[in-house]
N, C-alpha and C positions, 0 to 999 in steps of 0.2 A: 808400957811405953805408949803414950798417946800418939795418935796420928789423926789426920784430917782427910775426909773424903775429897776426891778430885772434883774440881769445878773449873769453869771457864775462867780465864785469866788474861790480862794484858800481855802482849808480847814484849819482853824486855828490850828496851832501847839498846842498840849496839850489839845485840845478839846475832848469831849467824842466821837465825830465822828472820830477824827484822830487816835484813837486806832484801828480802823478797816482798815486803809489804807495800812498797810504793810502786808507782808507774813512772817510767822514764820520760814518756812524751804524752802530750795531750791526745786524746782519742783512742788510747790503747786500753784494752780490758785488763784490769789489775788481776794479779794472782789472788787466789783464795788462800788465806793464812789463818790459822787458829792456834790457840795455846790453852793448855789445861795445866793446873798445878795442884799439888798436894804437899803436905808437910809431914815430917817425921822427926821426932825428938831424938836424933842421933846424927853422928857425923858420917855421911855417906859420900863415897867417891863416885865420880862419873863411871868408873870401871864397874863398881858394884851395881849401880843403877842400870847400865846398859845390859849387863848380864841378867839381872833380875827381870828386866823388861822383855828381852827376847827369849827367855826361858819360862815366862809366866804361864799359868794355866790358860788365861784368856788368849795369849798369843799363840799357844801351841796349836790351836785350831787353824789359825791363819797359816802357820808353817806347814801343816798337813795339806791344806788346800793349795798352797803354792807348789808344793812338791808334786801333787797330783796333776794340777792344771798346767803349770808352766815348766814342770820338770826341773825345779830348782830346790832340791832337798837341802835341809840344814839340820845340824845337830847342836846339842848343848855345847860341845867342844868348839864348833864354829862360832857360837855366840861368845864363848870365852875368849877366843882369838880376836874377835871384833872388839870386845870390851877392853882387852889388854893392848890393842893397837897393833897387833902382829899381823892382822889381815884387814884389807880394805874392802872386803866384800862379805855380805851375809845374805844368803838366799838370793832374792832378786835385787837387793840393794847394793849400791856402791857408795863408799864414803866420798862425799864431795868436799867436806871441810871438817876439821877437828881442832879443838884447842883443849886446854886443861879441864874445863868444866862443861864443854858442849861437844856435840857431834851432830852433823847434818848428813843424812843419807839420801840418795836419789834412787828412784825406781824408774829407770829410763823408759821402759815399755809402757808405763801408765802415766807419764808426765806428772808424777807426784814425788814428794819428798817427806821424810820424817826427821824430826829434830828432838833431841833429848838434852836437858841441861840440869845441872845441880848448882845450887848456890846456898850459902848459909843464911839463916834468918835468926833474928832475936826479937821477940815481941812479948810484952806482958809477962816477963819473968821466965819465958821458956826459950830455949835455943835448939837449933837442929838444922836440918837440911830441907830446903824446898826442892821438890822434884818436879820438873816441867817437861811436858811432852807437847809437841805441836806438829802440824802438818802444813804443807804447801801443795796446792794444785795449780798447775800452769795451764792457761787456756790453750786450746789447740793452735790458734793464731792470735796475733796481737789485737785483732779487731773482731774476733768471734766471741760473743758472750757464752757463758756456761749454759748448757741446755737443760731441758726438762729433767732428764735422768739425774744430772748433778744435783739439781735443786730438790728432787724427790728423795735422794739418798742422804742429804745433808743432816736430817734429823737422826738417822741411824748412825752416821759418822760421829756426831756429837756424843751419842750414847756410847758407842763403841770406844771412842777415845777416852772417855771417863773410865769405862770398864778396864781398858788396858792399863791405864795409869794406876788405878786402884789395885789391880792384880799385881803390878810390878812393886808397888809399895808393900803389899802383903808379902811378896817374895823376899824383899829386903828385910822386913821385920822377922820373918821366919829364919832367915840366914843369921840375923843378929842373935836370936834366941838360941839357935843351935850352937853358935860360938860361945855364948855365955854359959851354956850348960856343959861345954866340953872341958 
């Protein structure tokens, strides 16, 4: 089952994340938004993607750090409840918006958000699902640009975002293999 490594991508127009890409008035500092995508030749639901993302090996480290530093533990069952839509919180995040193929979560204490989306693709004789992951960072005030720390960590953030998305894709693939063998 071929898949493709995560890479930077355009934010889809009309998506929940796209609402944060513009500025409303002249002179305000825009939000930072990014998007990464990967593809898998299988039909993947948002529910499967959300669960795979938040239970991935790469994300497990972040979950442990959040449990230790902010005292917001989370379990795989919490991830399943978020994925199924029966809970609107996961660890430090709260669901801000959700639709059939997207979910946008906010991490209020850090002025950040995370976004996940699935959408079908068909290209050059292959079909499957595009998995998208993006982030939004809100400036502290509308006229305060992001500081040195933000710009210093941007390279790590890009690397980490790709790592998270690749790890989630691998989790989805492993789940598909297990179900095929059952």
